[in-house]
C-alpha positions as CSV (number, residue, x, y, z in Angstrom):
1,X,12.6,9.1,3.5
2,X,8.8,9.6,3.3
3,X,6.8,12.3,1.5
4,X,5.8,14.2,4.7
5,X,2.5,14.6,6.5
6,X,1.2,17.4,4.4
7,X,1.6,15.5,1.2
8,X,0.0,12.4,2.8
9,X,-3.0,14.4,4.0
10,X,-3.5,15.8,0.5
11,X,-3.1,12.3,-1.0
12,X,-5.7,10.8,1.3
13,X,-8.2,13.3,0.0
14,X,-7.0,13.0,-3.6
15,X,-7.0,9.2,-3.6
16,X,-10.3,8.8,-1.8
17,X,-11.9,11.3,-4.3
18,X,-10.4,9.4,-7.3
19,X,-11.6,6.1,-5.9
20,X,-15.1,7.6,-5.3
21,X,-15.3,8.9,-8.8
22,X,-14.4,5.5,-10.2
23,X,-17.0,3.6,-8.3
24,X,-19.8,6.2,-8.4
25,X,-22.7,4.6,-10.2
26,X,-20.8,1.5,-11.1
27,X,-22.3,-2.0,-10.9
28,X,-21.4,-3.3,-7.4
29,X,-21.7,-6.9,-8.6
30,X,-18.7,-6.6,-11.0
31,X,-15.9,-9.0,-10.2
32,X,-12.5,-7.5,-9.2
33,X,-9.9,-9.6,-11.1
34,X,-7.0,-8.4,-8.9
35,X,-9.0,-9.4,-5.7
36,X,-10.8,-12.5,-7.0
37,X,-12.8,-13.1,-3.9
38,X,-14.4,-9.7,-4.0
39,X,-17.0,-7.9,-6.0
40,X,-16.7,-4.1,-6.6
41,X,-19.3,-3.5,-3.9
42,X,-17.2,-5.5,-1.4
43,X,-14.1,-3.7,-2.4
44,X,-15.8,-0.4,-1.7
45,X,-16.9,-1.6,1.6
46,X,-13.4,-2.7,2.6
47,X,-11.9,0.6,1.5
48,X,-14.4,2.8,3.3
49,X,-14.3,0.7,6.5
50,X,-10.5,0.7,6.5
51,X,-10.2,4.4,6.2
52,X,-13.0,5.0,8.8
53,X,-11.3,2.7,11.2
54,X,-7.9,4.5,10.7
55,X,-9.8,7.8,11.4
56,X,-11.3,6.4,14.6
57,X,-8.0,5.1,15.9
58,X,-6.3,8.3,15.1
59,X,-8.9,10.4,16.9
60,X,-9.1,8.1,19.9
61,X,-5.4,7.6,20.3
62,X,-5.9,3.9,21.1
63,X,-7.1,0.7,19.5
64,X,-10.7,0.8,18.5
65,X,-12.5,-2.5,17.7
66,X,-13.7,-2.2,14.1
67,X,-17.3,-3.1,15.1
68,X,-17.4,0.1,17.2
69,X,-16.4,2.5,14.4
70,X,-19.2,5.0,13.7
71,X,-20.9,4.8,10.2
72,X,-18.9,1.7,9.3
73,X,-21.8,0.2,7.3
74,X,-21.9,0.9,3.6
75,X,-24.8,3.4,2.9
76,X,-26.8,3.9,-0.3
77,X,-24.3,6.4,-1.6
78,X,-21.0,4.6,-1.3
79,X,-19.0,7.2,-3.3
80,X,-19.9,10.0,-0.9
81,X,-19.2,7.6,2.0
82,X,-15.7,6.9,0.8
83,X,-15.0,10.7,0.3
84,X,-16.2,11.5,3.8
85,X,-14.0,8.6,5.2
86,X,-10.9,10.3,3.8
87,X,-12.0,13.7,5.1
88,X,-12.6,12.2,8.6
89,X,-9.0,10.7,8.7
90,X,-7.4,14.0,7.6
91,X,-9.5,15.9,10.1
92,X,-8.5,13.5,12.9
93,X,-4.8,13.8,12.2
94,X,-5.0,17.6,12.0
95,X,-6.9,17.7,15.3
96,X,-4.2,15.8,17.3
97,X,-1.2,16.6,15.1
98,X,0.5,14.3,12.6
99,X,3.5,13.8,14.9
100,X,1.5,13.0,18.0
101,X,1.3,9.5,19.3
102,X,-1.6,7.2,18.6
103,X,-2.2,3.5,18.4
104,X,-0.8,1.7,15.3
105,X,0.1,-1.9,14.5
106,X,3.6,-0.7,13.4
107,X,6.7,0.6,15.2
108,X,5.7,4.1,14.0
109,X,3.3,5.3,16.6
110,X,2.6,8.7,15.1
111,X,-0.7,9.7,13.5
112,X,1.1,10.3,10.2
113,X,1.5,6.5,10.0
114,X,-2.2,6.3,9.3
115,X,-2.1,9.1,6.7
116,X,0.7,7.3,4.8
117,X,-0.8,3.8,5.2
118,X,-4.3,4.9,4.0
119,X,-2.7,6.8,1.1
120,X,-1.3,3.6,-0.2
121,X,-4.3,1.5,0.8
122,X,-6.5,3.8,-1.3
123,X,-3.9,3.9,-4.1
124,X,-3.7,0.1,-4.5
125,X,-7.4,-0.4,-4.2
126,X,-8.0,2.3,-6.8
127,X,-5.9,0.1,-9.1
128,X,-8.2,-2.8,-8.2
129,X,-11.3,-0.7,-9.1
130,X,-9.7,0.4,-12.3
131,X,-9.0,-3.2,-13.3
132,X,-12.5,-4.2,-12.5
133,X,-14.0,-1.4,-14.6
134,X,-11.5,-1.7,-17.4
135,X,-10.1,1.9,-17.1
136,X,-6.5,3.1,-17.0
137,X,-4.7,3.4,-13.7
138,X,-2.3,6.4,-13.4
139,X,-0.3,7.5,-10.4
140,X,2.6,10.0,-9.9
141,X,6.0,8.2,-10.0
142,X,7.1,9.6,-6.6
143,X,4.0,8.4,-4.9
144,X,4.3,4.9,-6.5
145,X,8.0,4.9,-5.3
146,X,6.9,5.7,-1.8
147,X,4.4,2.9,-1.9
148,X,7.3,0.5,-2.7
149,X,9.4,2.0,0.2
150,X,6.6,1.7,2.7
151,X,5.8,-1.8,1.6
152,X,9.4,-2.9,2.4
153,X,9.6,-0.8,5.6
154,X,6.5,-2.5,7.0
155,X,7.7,-6.1,6.6
156,X,9.3,-6.3,10.1
157,X,6.1,-4.8,11.6
158,X,4.0,-7.4,9.8
159,X,6.1,-10.1,11.5
160,X,5.8,-8.4,14.9
161,X,2.1,-8.1,14.5
162,X,1.7,-11.7,13.3
163,X,4.6,-14.0,14.3
164,X,3.2,-16.7,12.0
165,X,3.4,-14.4,8.9
166,X,5.1,-15.9,5.9
167,X,7.2,-12.8,5.8
168,X,9.5,-14.5,8.2
169,X,10.7,-16.7,5.3
170,X,12.4,-13.6,3.7
171,X,15.3,-14.0,6.1
172,X,18.3,-15.2,4.1
173,X,22.1,-15.4,3.7
174,X,22.9,-12.2,1.8
175,X,21.0,-12.6,-1.5
176,X,20.6,-9.2,-3.1
177,X,17.7,-7.9,-5.2
178,X,17.9,-4.6,-7.0
179,X,14.7,-2.7,-8.0
180,X,15.1,0.2,-10.3
181,X,12.4,2.6,-11.5
182,X,13.0,3.4,-15.1
183,X,11.1,6.7,-14.8
184,X,13.7,8.1,-12.4
185,X,11.5,7.7,-9.3
186,X,14.2,5.7,-7.3
187,X,15.9,2.4,-6.7
188,X,15.9,-0.1,-3.9
189,X,18.6,-2.5,-2.9
190,X,17.1,-5.4,-0.9
191,X,19.3,-7.8,1.0
192,X,18.1,-11.0,2.6
193,X,19.8,-11.0,6.0
194,X,19.3,-13.5,8.9
195,X,17.0,-10.8,10.5
196,X,14.9,-10.3,7.4
197,X,14.9,-8.1,4.3
198,X,17.1,-5.0,4.7
199,X,16.7,-2.0,2.4
200,X,18.8,0.9,1.1
201,X,18.4,3.3,-1.7
202,X,22.0,3.1,-2.9
203,X,23.0,1.6,-6.3
204,X,24.6,-1.9,-5.9
205,X,28.3,-2.0,-5.2
206,X,28.5,-5.4,-7.0
207,X,26.3,-7.4,-9.2
208,X,23.1,-8.3,-7.4
209,X,21.5,-11.7,-7.7
210,X,18.6,-10.2,-9.6
211,X,17.8,-6.8,-11.0
212,X,14.2,-5.8,-11.8
213,X,13.5,-2.7,-13.8
214,X,10.2,-0.9,-14.7
215,X,8.1,2.1,-14.1
216,X,7.6,2.8,-10.4
217,X,3.8,2.3,-10.6
218,X,4.4,-1.1,-12.3
219,X,7.0,-2.2,-9.7
220,X,4.5,-1.2,-6.9
221,X,1.6,-3.2,-8.4
222,X,3.8,-6.3,-8.9
223,X,5.0,-6.1,-5.3
224,X,1.4,-5.8,-4.1
225,X,0.4,-8.8,-6.2
226,X,-1.8,-6.9,-8.5
227,X,0.2,-7.7,-11.7
228,X,2.7,-10.3,-12.7
229,X,6.1,-9.1,-13.9
230,X,5.1,-10.0,-17.4
231,X,1.9,-8.1,-17.3
232,X,3.7,-5.1,-15.9
233,X,6.4,-5.4,-18.6
234,X,9.2,-5.5,-16.0
235,X,12.7,-6.5,-17.1
236,X,14.1,-9.2,-14.8
237,X,17.8,-9.9,-15.1
238,X,19.4,-12.7,-13.1
239,X,17.7,-15.0,-10.6
240,X,14.0,-14.5,-11.6
241,X,13.0,-17.3,-9.2
242,X,14.5,-15.3,-6.3
243,X,12.4,-12.3,-7.2
244,X,9.3,-14.4,-7.6
245,X,9.9,-16.0,-4.2
246,X,10.3,-12.6,-2.5
247,X,7.2,-11.0,-4.1
248,X,5.0,-14.0,-3.4
249,X,6.2,-14.2,0.2
250,X,5.9,-10.5,0.9
251,X,2.7,-9.4,-0.8
252,X,-0.2,-8.3,1.3
């Protein structure tokens, strides 16, 4: 169950504002340790361009080549540019209606897909910016929990979008992983089936192969490859190699 289009619209604005505040006036040449190939300036460019592309696709209702997205180049005031990107996406979704059909790369063809996807795109990259600048990263537990749920829900779509994706390797013979948020934000029972990774939010009926516990925000950052289980102070009980294989194979 997701958080609803109204919450996602608010979060796109909230997360884009928080990201903009972080990078405003910061040295664009600073390295981003969680994205080693990028500087902070390149991270800002990626974020602003991604959100503007989502806004253009939502407004148009069909695929838009990224090179044709208006104002896609990073201007002299990148913080204001990121803010306005979030505003453009929310306005586009409001104009056509969050439940209306548009183009997406997933099986969810509603405009709300882009609100949710960009909420978590902004969220994770805000964590990247925080790591680069050495400041704390804080997120509400329910939003972090939804980032985990969306991450798993999108795995089949990633294979459909790219048949060569390593996500295909997550298919298995019934191995079970149990993720539990210690802040009460939720739990996830992940089963490796022949078709891929299946998810429920029920507690395990029998002992899983591996159980991973930690705050929802820490679980999310580990799944997204931003922290190791040790850095996130996760408790891993059982087959730690299985969890490591799944997270390395599934991360964006």
